[in-house]
VOTORGU-333373 format. One line per field, with one value per atom (N, C-alpha, C, O, CB): residue number from 1; residue in three letters; atom name; x, y, z. Coordinates in steps of 0.1 Angstrom, whole numbers. Glycine has a CB too. Example, Ala and Ser with C-alpha at 12.3 -4.5 7.8 and 13.67 -1.06 7.14 Angstrom:
% VOTORGU-333373
i c(1,1,1,1,1,2,2,2,2,2)
aa c(ALA,ALA,ALA,ALA,ALA,SER,SER,SER,SER,SER)
at c(N,CA,C,O,CB,N,CA,C,O,CB)
xx c(132,123,132,142,113,128,137,129,134,141)
yy c(-57,-45,-33,-33,-45,-22,-11,0,11,-6)
zz c(78,78,78,85,90,71,71,79,80,57)
***
This chain:
% VOTORGU-333373
i c(1,1,1,1,1,2,2,2,2,2,3,3,3,3,3,4,4,4,4,4,5,5,5,5,5,6,6,6,6,6,7,7,7,7,7,8,8,8,8,8,9,9,9,9,9,10,10,10,10,10,11,11,11,11,11,12,12,12,12,12,13,13,13,13,13,14,14,14,14,14,15,15,15,15,15,16,16,16,16,16,17,17,17,17,17,18,18,18,18,18,19,19,19,19,19,20,20,20,20,20,21,21,21,21,21,22,22,22,22,22,23,23,23,23,23,24,24,24,24,24,25,25,25,25,25,26,26,26,26,26,27,27,27,27,27,28,28,28,28,28,29,29,29,29,29,30,30,30,30,30,31,31,31,31,31,32,32,32,32,32,33,33,33,33,33,34,34,34,34,34,35,35,35,35,35,36,36,36,36,36,37,37,37,37,37,38,38,38,38,38,39,39,39,39,39,40,40,40,40,40,41,41,41,41,41,42,42,42,42,42,43,43,43,43,43,44,44,44,44,44,45,45,45,45,45,46,46,46,46,46,47,47,47,47,47,48,48,48,48,48,49,49,49,49,49,50,50,50,50,50,51,51,51,51,51,52,52,52,52,52,53,53,53,53,53,54,54,54,54,54,55,55,55,55,55,56,56,56,56,56,57,57,57,57,57,58,58,58,58,58,59,59,59,59,59,60,60,60,60,60,61,61,61,61,61,62,62,62,62,62,63,63,63,63,63,64,64,64,64,64,65,65,65,65,65,66,66,66,66,66,67,67,67,67,67,68,68,68,68,68,69,69,69,69,69,70,70,70,70,70,71,71,71,71,71,72,72,72,72,72,73,73,73,73,73,74,74,74,74,74,75,75,75,75,75,76,76,76,76,76,77,77,77,77,77,78,78,78,78,78,79,79,79,79,79,80,80,80,80,80,81,81,81,81,81,82,82,82,82,82,83,83,83,83,83,84,84,84,84,84,85,85,85,85,85,86,86,86,86,86,87,87,87,87,87,88,88,88,88,88,89,89,89,89,89,90,90,90,90,90,91,91,91,91,91,92,92,92,92,92,93,93,93,93,93,94,94,94,94,94,95,95,95,95,95,96,96,96,96,96,97,97,97,97,97,98,98,98,98,98,99,99,99,99,99,100,100,100,100,100,101,101,101,101,101,102,102,102,102,102,103,103,103,103,103,104,104,104,104,104,105,105,105,105,105,106,106,106,106,106,107,107,107,107,107,108,108,108,108,108,109,109,109,109,109,110,110,110,110,110,111,111,111,111,111,112,112,112,112,112,113,113,113,113,113,114,114,114,114,114,115,115,115,115,115,116,116,116,116,116,117,117,117,117,117,118,118,118,118,118,119,119,119,119,119,120,120,120,120,120,121,121,121,121,121,122,122,122,122,122,123,123,123,123,123,124,124,124,124,124,125,125,125,125,125,126,126,126,126,126,127,127,127,127,127,128,128,128,128,128,129,129,129,129,129,130,130,130,130,130,131,131,131,131,131,132,132,132,132,132,133,133,133,133,133,134,134,134,134,134,135,135,135,135,135,136,136,136,136,136,137,137,137,137,137,138,138,138,138,138,139,139,139,139,139,140,140,140,140,140,141,141,141,141,141,142,142,142,142,142,143,143,143,143,143,144,144,144,144,144,145,145,145,145,145,146,146,146,146,146,147,147,147,147,147,148,148,148,148,148,149,149,149,149,149,150,150,150,150,150,151,151,151,151,151,152,152,152,152,152,153,153,153,153,153,154,154,154,154,154,155,155,155,155,155,156,156,156,156,156,157,157,157,157,157,158,158,158,158,158,159,159,159,159,159,160,160,160,160,160,161,161,161,161,161)
aa c(MET,MET,MET,MET,MET,PRO,PRO,PRO,PRO,PRO,THR,THR,THR,THR,THR,GLU,GLU,GLU,GLU,GLU,THR,THR,THR,THR,THR,PRO,PRO,PRO,PRO,PRO,LYS,LYS,LYS,LYS,LYS,LYS,LYS,LYS,LYS,LYS,SER,SER,SER,SER,SER,THR,THR,THR,THR,THR,LYS,LYS,LYS,LYS,LYS,ILE,ILE,ILE,ILE,ILE,LEU,LEU,LEU,LEU,LEU,LEU,LEU,LEU,LEU,LEU,LEU,LEU,LEU,LEU,LEU,ALA,ALA,ALA,ALA,ALA,THR,THR,THR,THR,THR,LEU,LEU,LEU,LEU,LEU,SER,SER,SER,SER,SER,GLY,GLY,GLY,GLY,GLY,GLY,GLY,GLY,GLY,GLY,TYR,TYR,TYR,TYR,TYR,ARG,ARG,ARG,ARG,ARG,GLY,GLY,GLY,GLY,GLY,ALA,ALA,ALA,ALA,ALA,ASP,ASP,ASP,ASP,ASP,MET,MET,MET,MET,MET,VAL,VAL,VAL,VAL,VAL,GLY,GLY,GLY,GLY,GLY,GLN,GLN,GLN,GLN,GLN,GLY,GLY,GLY,GLY,GLY,HIS,HIS,HIS,HIS,HIS,MET,MET,MET,MET,MET,ASP,ASP,ASP,ASP,ASP,TYR,TYR,TYR,TYR,TYR,PRO,PRO,PRO,PRO,PRO,PRO,PRO,PRO,PRO,PRO,ASN,ASN,ASN,ASN,ASN,THR,THR,THR,THR,THR,TYR,TYR,TYR,TYR,TYR,ILE,ILE,ILE,ILE,ILE,LEU,LEU,LEU,LEU,LEU,PRO,PRO,PRO,PRO,PRO,VAL,VAL,VAL,VAL,VAL,MET,MET,MET,MET,MET,SER,SER,SER,SER,SER,SER,SER,SER,SER,SER,ALA,ALA,ALA,ALA,ALA,ILE,ILE,ILE,ILE,ILE,PHE,PHE,PHE,PHE,PHE,PRO,PRO,PRO,PRO,PRO,PRO,PRO,PRO,PRO,PRO,LYS,LYS,LYS,LYS,LYS,PHE,PHE,PHE,PHE,PHE,TYR,TYR,TYR,TYR,TYR,ILE,ILE,ILE,ILE,ILE,ASP,ASP,ASP,ASP,ASP,ALA,ALA,ALA,ALA,ALA,PHE,PHE,PHE,PHE,PHE,GLU,GLU,GLU,GLU,GLU,LYS,LYS,LYS,LYS,LYS,GLY,GLY,GLY,GLY,GLY,PHE,PHE,PHE,PHE,PHE,ASP,ASP,ASP,ASP,ASP,ALA,ALA,ALA,ALA,ALA,ILE,ILE,ILE,ILE,ILE,THR,THR,THR,THR,THR,VAL,VAL,VAL,VAL,VAL,MET,MET,MET,MET,MET,TYR,TYR,TYR,TYR,TYR,SER,SER,SER,SER,SER,GLY,GLY,GLY,GLY,GLY,THR,THR,THR,THR,THR,ASP,ASP,ASP,ASP,ASP,SER,SER,SER,SER,SER,PRO,PRO,PRO,PRO,PRO,HIS,HIS,HIS,HIS,HIS,LYS,LYS,LYS,LYS,LYS,GLY,GLY,GLY,GLY,GLY,GLU,GLU,GLU,GLU,GLU,SER,SER,SER,SER,SER,GLU,GLU,GLU,GLU,GLU,LYS,LYS,LYS,LYS,LYS,THR,THR,THR,THR,THR,ALA,ALA,ALA,ALA,ALA,GLU,GLU,GLU,GLU,GLU,ILE,ILE,ILE,ILE,ILE,VAL,VAL,VAL,VAL,VAL,ASN,ASN,ASN,ASN,ASN,GLN,GLN,GLN,GLN,GLN,THR,THR,THR,THR,THR,TYR,TYR,TYR,TYR,TYR,GLY,GLY,GLY,GLY,GLY,ARG,ARG,ARG,ARG,ARG,MET,MET,MET,MET,MET,LYS,LYS,LYS,LYS,LYS,GLU,GLU,GLU,GLU,GLU,LEU,LEU,LEU,LEU,LEU,ASN,ASN,ASN,ASN,ASN,LEU,LEU,LEU,LEU,LEU,ASP,ASP,ASP,ASP,ASP,PRO,PRO,PRO,PRO,PRO,ARG,ARG,ARG,ARG,ARG,ARG,ARG,ARG,ARG,ARG,LEU,LEU,LEU,LEU,LEU,ARG,ARG,ARG,ARG,ARG,LEU,LEU,LEU,LEU,LEU,ALA,ALA,ALA,ALA,ALA,ALA,ALA,ALA,ALA,ALA,ILE,ILE,ILE,ILE,ILE,CYS,CYS,CYS,CYS,CYS,THR,THR,THR,THR,THR,VAL,VAL,VAL,VAL,VAL,CYS,CYS,CYS,CYS,CYS,VAL,VAL,VAL,VAL,VAL,ARG,ARG,ARG,ARG,ARG,PRO,PRO,PRO,PRO,PRO,PHE,PHE,PHE,PHE,PHE,LEU,LEU,LEU,LEU,LEU,GLU,GLU,GLU,GLU,GLU,GLU,GLU,GLU,GLU,GLU,VAL,VAL,VAL,VAL,VAL,LEU,LEU,LEU,LEU,LEU,ARG,ARG,ARG,ARG,ARG,ALA,ALA,ALA,ALA,ALA,SER,SER,SER,SER,SER,LYS,LYS,LYS,LYS,LYS,LEU,LEU,LEU,LEU,LEU,LEU,LEU,LEU,LEU,LEU,TYR,TYR,TYR,TYR,TYR,GLU,GLU,GLU,GLU,GLU,ILE,ILE,ILE,ILE,ILE,GLY,GLY,GLY,GLY,GLY,PRO,PRO,PRO,PRO,PRO,VAL,VAL,VAL,VAL,VAL,PRO,PRO,PRO,PRO,PRO,ARG,ARG,ARG,ARG,ARG,PRO,PRO,PRO,PRO,PRO,LEU,LEU,LEU,LEU,LEU,THR,THR,THR,THR,THR,ARG,ARG,ARG,ARG,ARG,PRO,PRO,PRO,PRO,PRO,THR,THR,THR,THR,THR,VAL,VAL,VAL,VAL,VAL,THR,THR,THR,THR,THR,LEU,LEU,LEU,LEU,LEU,SER,SER,SER,SER,SER,GLN,GLN,GLN,GLN,GLN,PRO,PRO,PRO,PRO,PRO,ILE,ILE,ILE,ILE,ILE,GLU,GLU,GLU,GLU,GLU,ALA,ALA,ALA,ALA,ALA,GLN,GLN,GLN,GLN,GLN,GLY,GLY,GLY,GLY,GLY,ASP,ASP,ASP,ASP,ASP,THR,THR,THR,THR,THR,THR,THR,THR,THR,THR,TYR,TYR,TYR,TYR,TYR,VAL,VAL,VAL,VAL,VAL,ASN,ASN,ASN,ASN,ASN,GLN,GLN,GLN,GLN,GLN)
at c(N,CA,C,O,CB,N,CA,C,O,CB,N,CA,C,O,CB,N,CA,C,O,CB,N,CA,C,O,CB,N,CA,C,O,CB,N,CA,C,O,CB,N,CA,C,O,CB,N,CA,C,O,CB,N,CA,C,O,CB,N,CA,C,O,CB,N,CA,C,O,CB,N,CA,C,O,CB,N,CA,C,O,CB,N,CA,C,O,CB,N,CA,C,O,CB,N,CA,C,O,CB,N,CA,C,O,CB,N,CA,C,O,CB,N,CA,C,O,CB,N,CA,C,O,CB,N,CA,C,O,CB,N,CA,C,O,CB,N,CA,C,O,CB,N,CA,C,O,CB,N,CA,C,O,CB,N,CA,C,O,CB,N,CA,C,O,CB,N,CA,C,O,CB,N,CA,C,O,CB,N,CA,C,O,CB,N,CA,C,O,CB,N,CA,C,O,CB,N,CA,C,O,CB,N,CA,C,O,CB,N,CA,C,O,CB,N,CA,C,O,CB,N,CA,C,O,CB,N,CA,C,O,CB,N,CA,C,O,CB,N,CA,C,O,CB,N,CA,C,O,CB,N,CA,C,O,CB,N,CA,C,O,CB,N,CA,C,O,CB,N,CA,C,O,CB,N,CA,C,O,CB,N,CA,C,O,CB,N,CA,C,O,CB,N,CA,C,O,CB,N,CA,C,O,CB,N,CA,C,O,CB,N,CA,C,O,CB,N,CA,C,O,CB,N,CA,C,O,CB,N,CA,C,O,CB,N,CA,C,O,CB,N,CA,C,O,CB,N,CA,C,O,CB,N,CA,C,O,CB,N,CA,C,O,CB,N,CA,C,O,CB,N,CA,C,O,CB,N,CA,C,O,CB,N,CA,C,O,CB,N,CA,C,O,CB,N,CA,C,O,CB,N,CA,C,O,CB,N,CA,C,O,CB,N,CA,C,O,CB,N,CA,C,O,CB,N,CA,C,O,CB,N,CA,C,O,CB,N,CA,C,O,CB,N,CA,C,O,CB,N,CA,C,O,CB,N,CA,C,O,CB,N,CA,C,O,CB,N,CA,C,O,CB,N,CA,C,O,CB,N,CA,C,O,CB,N,CA,C,O,CB,N,CA,C,O,CB,N,CA,C,O,CB,N,CA,C,O,CB,N,CA,C,O,CB,N,CA,C,O,CB,N,CA,C,O,CB,N,CA,C,O,CB,N,CA,C,O,CB,N,CA,C,O,CB,N,CA,C,O,CB,N,CA,C,O,CB,N,CA,C,O,CB,N,CA,C,O,CB,N,CA,C,O,CB,N,CA,C,O,CB,N,CA,C,O,CB,N,CA,C,O,CB,N,CA,C,O,CB,N,CA,C,O,CB,N,CA,C,O,CB,N,CA,C,O,CB,N,CA,C,O,CB,N,CA,C,O,CB,N,CA,C,O,CB,N,CA,C,O,CB,N,CA,C,O,CB,N,CA,C,O,CB,N,CA,C,O,CB,N,CA,C,O,CB,N,CA,C,O,CB,N,CA,C,O,CB,N,CA,C,O,CB,N,CA,C,O,CB,N,CA,C,O,CB,N,CA,C,O,CB,N,CA,C,O,CB,N,CA,C,O,CB,N,CA,C,O,CB,N,CA,C,O,CB,N,CA,C,O,CB,N,CA,C,O,CB,N,CA,C,O,CB,N,CA,C,O,CB,N,CA,C,O,CB,N,CA,C,O,CB,N,CA,C,O,CB,N,CA,C,O,CB,N,CA,C,O,CB,N,CA,C,O,CB,N,CA,C,O,CB,N,CA,C,O,CB,N,CA,C,O,CB,N,CA,C,O,CB,N,CA,C,O,CB,N,CA,C,O,CB,N,CA,C,O,CB,N,CA,C,O,CB,N,CA,C,O,CB,N,CA,C,O,CB,N,CA,C,O,CB,N,CA,C,O,CB,N,CA,C,O,CB,N,CA,C,O,CB,N,CA,C,O,CB,N,CA,C,O,CB,N,CA,C,O,CB,N,CA,C,O,CB,N,CA,C,O,CB,N,CA,C,O,CB,N,CA,C,O,CB,N,CA,C,O,CB,N,CA,C,O,CB,N,CA,C,O,CB,N,CA,C,O,CB,N,CA,C,O,CB,N,CA,C,O,CB,N,CA,C,O,CB,N,CA,C,O,CB,N,CA,C,O,CB)
xx c(207,203,205,202,189,211,213,201,192,223,200,189,194,186,183,207,212,207,204,227,208,204,216,227,201,213,223,232,229,217,245,255,250,251,267,243,238,223,217,237,219,206,195,194,204,187,176,164,164,180,152,139,131,131,131,125,116,102,99,120,93,78,71,72,73,63,54,40,35,57,33,18,12,12,13,7,2,-13,-18,9,-21,-35,-39,-33,-42,-50,-55,-59,-59,-67,-63,-67,-56,-58,-78,-44,-33,-20,-16,-31,-12,1,2,12,7,-8,-7,-9,-2,-17,-17,-18,-5,-2,-30,1,14,24,32,20,24,33,30,39,32,17,13,18,22,-2,17,22,37,42,18,44,59,62,70,65,54,56,52,59,47,41,37,48,49,24,54,65,78,88,66,79,91,102,114,95,99,109,114,107,103,127,133,133,133,147,132,134,141,141,120,146,154,147,135,159,153,147,143,136,156,148,145,132,130,157,124,111,100,98,110,91,79,67,66,80,58,46,34,31,43,27,15,3,2,16,-6,-17,-28,-31,-23,-33,-43,-55,-53,-36,-66,-78,-76,-79,-91,-72,-70,-58,-55,-83,-51,-39,-42,-34,-29,-55,-59,-62,-66,-71,-61,-65,-53,-55,-71,-41,-29,-26,-22,-18,-27,-23,-8,0,-29,-3,11,18,30,14,12,18,22,32,8,14,17,31,39,6,33,46,58,68,46,56,67,69,81,63,59,60,68,76,46,64,71,86,94,65,89,104,110,121,105,103,109,111,120,100,102,102,110,109,88,117,126,126,135,124,116,116,124,124,102,131,140,135,140,154,126,120,106,103,128,97,83,78,80,74,72,66,51,47,73,43,28,25,26,20,21,17,2,-4,24,-4,-18,-22,-13,-25,-35,-39,-41,-47,-51,-37,-38,-53,-62,-30,-55,-68,-78,-90,-67,-72,-81,-86,-92,-73,-84,-88,-104,-111,-84,-108,-123,-129,-141,-126,-120,-124,-124,-114,-116,-136,-137,-128,-129,-152,-120,-112,-99,-91,-119,-96,-84,-72,-63,-84,-70,-58,-55,-44,-58,-65,-63,-60,-51,-76,-67,-65,-51,-44,-76,-47,-34,-23,-14,-32,-24,-14,-14,-3,-18,-25,-26,-19,-11,-41,-21,-15,0,8,-21,5,19,25,36,21,19,25,26,36,16,16,16,28,35,3,30,41,54,64,40,56,68,72,83,67,62,64,69,79,51,63,68,82,90,58,85,98,109,120,98,105,115,118,129,109,108,110,119,126,96,119,126,140,147,118,143,155,156,167,167,145,144,144,136,131,152,153,139,135,164,133,119,119,109,114,131,131,128,126,145,128,125,110,106,129,102,87,83,86,79,77,74,59,55,84,53,39,40,46,29,35,37,24,18,48,19,7,11,19,0,7,10,-3,-12,18,-5,-17,-17,-7,-19,-28,-29,-20,-18,-44,-15,-6,8,16,-12,11,24,35,39,22,41,52,65,71,53,68,81,81,90,83,70,70,71,77,58,65,66,80,85,57,87,101,110,119,106,107,115,114,124,111,102,100,107,114,85,107,114,129,136,110,134,148,153,164,152,144,147,149,159,136,140,141,154,161,129,157,169,181,191,169,182,193,195,206,192,184,184,190,199,170,185,190,205,212,182,209,223,232,243,226,226,234,233,243,228,221,220,220,221,208,218,218,205,195,229,206,193,190,198,195,178,173,181,182,157,186,193,183,174,202,185,175,182,194,169,176,162,161,171,157,149,147,149,146,132,154,157,144,138,167,139,127,130,141,120,121,123,123,115,112,131,131,121,118,145,115,104,110,113,91,110,114,102,92,125,103,92,89,78,95,98,96,87,83,109,85,77,62,58,80,54,40,34,40,32,23,17,14,15,5,11,8,20,19,2,32,44,48,56,55,42,45,36,38,44,27,18,5,-2,26,2,-10,-18,-15,-7,-30,-38,-51,-61,-41,-51,-63,-69,-81,-60,-60,-64,-62,-62,-57,-59,-57,-71,-79,-48,-72,-85,-85,-76,-86,-97,-98,-108,-111,-102)
yy c(1303,1293,1279,1277,1294,1270,1257,1249,1249,1249,1242,1232,1218,1209,1235,1216,1203,1197,1204,1202,1184,1177,1179,1178,1162,1180,1181,1169,1159,1183,1171,1160,1147,1137,1164,1147,1134,1133,1143,1134,1121,1118,1123,1119,1103,1133,1138,1139,1137,1153,1140,1141,1153,1155,1128,1160,1171,1167,1162,1184,1168,1165,1178,1187,1156,1180,1192,1187,1179,1199,1191,1189,1201,1212,1187,1199,1210,1209,1199,1210,1218,1218,1220,1228,1228,1214,1216,1230,1234,1206,1237,1251,1261,1273,1255,1256,1266,1260,1262,1270,1254,1249,1240,1241,1242,1231,1222,1229,1225,1211,1239,1247,1254,1256,1257,1259,1265,1255,1259,1271,1243,1233,1229,1227,1220,1229,1226,1237,1233,1225,1249,1260,1259,1262,1273,1255,1253,1242,1244,1250,1231,1220,1225,1221,1209,1232,1237,1246,1247,1243,1253,1263,1256,1263,1274,1243,1235,1241,1241,1235,1245,1250,1239,1229,1262,1240,1230,1233,1244,1228,1222,1222,1209,1200,1225,1208,1197,1183,1183,1198,1173,1160,1152,1142,1152,1157,1150,1156,1154,1152,1162,1168,1159,1155,1182,1157,1148,1157,1163,1135,1157,1166,1157,1148,1175,1159,1152,1161,1170,1145,1160,1168,1164,1152,1168,1174,1171,1181,1192,1172,1177,1186,1197,1208,1178,1193,1203,1199,1187,1203,1209,1207,1205,1201,1219,1207,1207,1192,1190,1215,1183,1169,1161,1149,1162,1166,1159,1162,1173,1161,1152,1155,1156,1152,1144,1161,1161,1148,1147,1166,1137,1124,1121,1114,1113,1126,1124,1130,1123,1131,1142,1149,1141,1139,1163,1137,1130,1117,1113,1128,1110,1097,1099,1091,1091,1110,1113,1115,1111,1126,1122,1124,1111,1108,1134,1102,1089,1080,1072,1083,1082,1073,1078,1072,1070,1088,1092,1106,1110,1083,1114,1128,1137,1135,1133,1146,1155,1169,1176,1155,1173,1186,1185,1178,1197,1192,1192,1207,1215,1184,1210,1223,1221,1213,1231,1227,1227,1239,1250,1226,1236,1247,1248,1239,1245,1258,1259,1273,1282,1256,1276,1289,1299,1310,1287,1296,1305,1309,1301,1318,1322,1326,1326,1329,1340,1324,1323,1309,1306,1327,1300,1286,1285,1293,1278,1276,1274,1266,1265,1267,1261,1253,1262,1266,1240,1264,1272,1267,1256,1273,1276,1273,1266,1262,1265,1263,1255,1262,1255,1252,1275,1281,1282,1279,1296,1284,1284,1270,1269,1290,1260,1247,1242,1235,1237,1245,1240,1247,1240,1244,1260,1267,1260,1259,1282,1257,1251,1237,1234,1249,1229,1216,1217,1210,1208,1226,1228,1233,1228,1239,1242,1246,1235,1234,1257,1226,1214,1205,1199,1206,1204,1196,1201,1194,1195,1214,1220,1216,1213,1236,1215,1210,1196,1193,1211,1187,1173,1173,1165,1165,1181,1182,1186,1180,1191,1195,1199,1188,1186,1211,1180,1168,1158,1151,1162,1157,1148,1153,1147,1142,1165,1172,1174,1173,1164,1177,1180,1195,1202,1173,1199,1213,1218,1212,1216,1228,1232,1238,1239,1242,1242,1247,1236,1239,1253,1224,1213,1213,1206,1199,1219,1220,1235,1243,1214,1237,1251,1251,1243,1257,1262,1265,1277,1287,1268,1275,1286,1288,1278,1282,1300,1303,1305,1314,1316,1296,1297,1298,1290,1284,1308,1310,1302,1295,1325,1302,1294,1298,1290,1295,1310,1314,1318,1325,1326,1313,1317,1308,1298,1316,1310,1302,1305,1296,1304,1318,1322,1318,1312,1337,1321,1317,1301,1297,1322,1294,1279,1275,1267,1273,1280,1277,1281,1274,1283,1293,1298,1289,1287,1312,1284,1275,1262,1257,1273,1256,1244,1246,1238,1238,1257,1259,1263,1259,1271,1269,1272,1259,1258,1281,1250,1237,1229,1223,1228,1230,1223,1229,1222,1224,1242,1249,1246,1244,1265,1245,1242,1228,1226,1243,1218,1205,1204,1195,1195,1212,1212,1216,1211,1222,1226,1231,1222,1219,1244,1216,1208,1193,1185,1212,1189,1175,1167,1174,1168,1154,1146,1145,1148,1132,1141,1139,1127,1117,1136,1128,1117,1107,1109,1121,1095,1084,1073,1070,1079,1066,1068,1081,1086,1056,1087,1099,1096,1085,1104,1106,1105,1107,1118,1116,1097,1097,1102,1099,1083,1110,1114,1101,1092,1124,1101,1089,1091,1102,1088,1080,1079,1070,1059,1074,1075,1067,1064,1071,1074,1053,1048,1058,1057,1035,1066,1076,1088,1095,1081,1089,1100,1097,1086,1103,1107,1105,1101,1104,1117,1094,1088,1099,1097,1080,1112,1123,1126,1130,1135,1126,1129,1118,1121,1131,1106,1096,1096,1089,1082,1106,1108,1100,1101,1104,1092,1085,1089,1087,1069,1095,1100,1092,1097,1115,1081,1072,1069,1069,1060,1066,1061,1071,1068,1049,1084,1094,1099,1103,1105,1100,1106,1121,1128,1104,1125,1139,1146,1158,1140)
zz c(1039,1049,1043,1031,1054,1051,1045,1043,1051,1054,1032,1029,1030,1028,1016,1034,1035,1049,1058,1034,1049,1062,1072,1068,1059,1084,1094,1094,1089,1108,1100,1099,1104,1097,1107,1116,1121,1115,1112,1136,1114,1108,1118,1129,1106,1113,1121,1113,1101,1126,1120,1113,1119,1131,1115,1110,1113,1110,1098,1106,1119,1117,1116,1125,1128,1106,1105,1106,1097,1091,1116,1117,1110,1115,1132,1098,1090,1088,1082,1076,1094,1093,1078,1071,1102,1074,1061,1058,1046,1059,1068,1066,1067,1066,1077,1069,1070,1065,1053,1084,1074,1070,1058,1051,1082,1057,1045,1032,1022,1047,1032,1019,1016,1004,1020,1027,1024,1019,1010,1038,1024,1019,1005,997,1028,1002,988,978,967,987,982,974,972,961,980,982,981,971,962,995,971,962,948,938,966,946,933,927,915,933,936,931,929,925,941,931,929,938,933,915,950,959,968,970,968,972,980,995,999,976,1003,1017,1021,1013,1025,1033,1036,1034,1038,1051,1029,1027,1040,1039,1018,1051,1064,1070,1082,1073,1062,1066,1063,1051,1060,1072,1070,1074,1084,1080,1064,1066,1068,1060,1053,1079,1083,1082,1090,1097,1072,1071,1081,1082,1056,1088,1099,1098,1093,1113,1102,1102,1113,1110,1105,1124,1135,1143,1146,1144,1147,1155,1170,1178,1154,1174,1188,1192,1204,1190,1183,1187,1192,1196,1175,1192,1196,1211,1213,1187,1220,1234,1235,1226,1243,1247,1249,1247,1242,1263,1250,1249,1234,1232,1254,1225,1211,1207,1201,1202,1212,1209,1216,1209,1214,1228,1235,1228,1226,1250,1224,1217,1204,1200,1214,1197,1184,1186,1178,1177,1197,1200,1203,1199,1212,1211,1215,1202,1202,1225,1193,1181,1169,1158,1177,1171,1160,1155,1147,1149,1159,1154,1163,1175,1153,1158,1165,1167,1176,1159,1158,1159,1154,1144,1151,1160,1156,1154,1164,1166,1143,1141,1138,1129,1130,1146,1144,1136,1141,1158,1124,1115,1113,1107,1101,1119,1118,1114,1113,1132,1112,1107,1118,1116,1099,1130,1141,1144,1144,1138,1147,1150,1138,1140,1156,1126,1114,1112,1102,1102,1122,1120,1119,1126,1132,1110,1109,1121,1122,1096,1129,1141,1153,1157,1142,1159,1171,1182,1186,1175,1187,1199,1196,1205,1208,1183,1179,1184,1189,1164,1181,1184,1199,1203,1179,1207,1221,1227,1235,1228,1222,1227,1223,1230,1221,1210,1206,1214,1218,1191,1217,1225,1239,1245,1226,1245,1258,1258,1267,1262,1247,1246,1245,1251,1234,1236,1234,1247,1250,1223,1255,1267,1277,1285,1273,1278,1286,1282,1290,1286,1269,1263,1267,1270,1248,1267,1272,1286,1289,1271,1295,1308,1308,1316,1316,1300,1299,1294,1298,1291,1284,1278,1288,1288,1266,1296,1307,1316,1320,1315,1320,1328,1322,1329,1332,1309,1301,1296,1288,1290,1300,1296,1281,1275,1301,1275,1261,1259,1265,1254,1250,1246,1241,1231,1236,1247,1243,1229,1222,1252,1223,1210,1199,1188,1207,1204,1194,1190,1181,1201,1198,1195,1193,1201,1207,1182,1179,1173,1165,1169,1176,1171,1162,1165,1183,1149,1139,1132,1127,1130,1131,1124,1109,1106,1129,1101,1086,1079,1080,1082,1070,1063,1050,1047,1059,1043,1031,1019,1011,1026,1020,1009,1014,1008,1002,1026,1033,1028,1035,1048,1016,1011,1019,1024,996,1020,1026,1041,1046,1025,1049,1063,1064,1074,1070,1055,1056,1055,1063,1045,1044,1042,1053,1057,1029,1059,1070,1082,1089,1073,1085,1096,1095,1104,1099,1083,1080,1081,1087,1066,1075,1076,1090,1094,1067,1098,1112,1120,1127,1119,1118,1124,1120,1128,1122,1107,1102,1108,1112,1086,1108,1114,1129,1134,1112,1136,1150,1152,1161,1156,1144,1145,1141,1146,1137,1132,1128,1140,1142,1116,1148,1160,1172,1178,1164,1175,1187,1185,1194,1194,1173,1169,1173,1176,1177,1171,1174,1188,1197,1168,1191,1205,1210,1204,1205,1222,1228,1232,1240,1241,1227,1230,1238,1235,1218,1247,1251,1259,1265,1260,1260,1267,1282,1287,1265,1289,1303,1311,1310,1308,1317,1325,1339,1345,1326,1345,1359,1368,1366,1364,1378,1387,1397,1402,1393,1401,1411,1422,1420,1406,1434,1445,1454,1454,1454,1461,1469,1481,1486,1475,1484,1495,1491,1499,1501,1478,1473,1475,1474,1458,1479,1479,1466,1455,1485,1466,1453,1443,1431,1456,1448,1439,1431,1419,1447,1437,1430,1420,1411,1440,1422,1412,1400,1391,1419,1400,1388,1388,1379,1376,1399,1399,1411,1422,1400,1408,1419,1419,1425,1417,1414,1413,1427,1429,1406,1436,1450,1461,1472,1453,1457,1467,1471,1463,1461,1485,1490,1487,1489,1506,1481,1477,1485,1483,1462)
***
């Protein structure tokens, strides 16, 4: 598998929970193993705190692939795995609206000693970006016409319920 950066400049963001993915990243570093230099690791307490808007903003601001590395059902935070999966599924819906390939966002359960799975996930993202290239920017927003009801425009503040 290639460890080189794809032809066009791309960036991979790893959200790595301290109880899972980040420990895997740390073990990779301690083992002096290589992964693509276009990889950015953000250590986080919980992956369930990032709303869909965070992921869309990350794509808009320069990241081309995002992998959420968490400890899955072994998480020390009650409900984290379910909430994270729910948020990622919501994000897939937003990505579809913006014509973003859903393969750019991935959820991966990485344990504290998962060196090989950590590397495989990073290389998978790198290979994907080599194939499909960077996110086309600016992102394509859905068009809203005045003939659409207000609910279709995304604002239900003044709709009688």
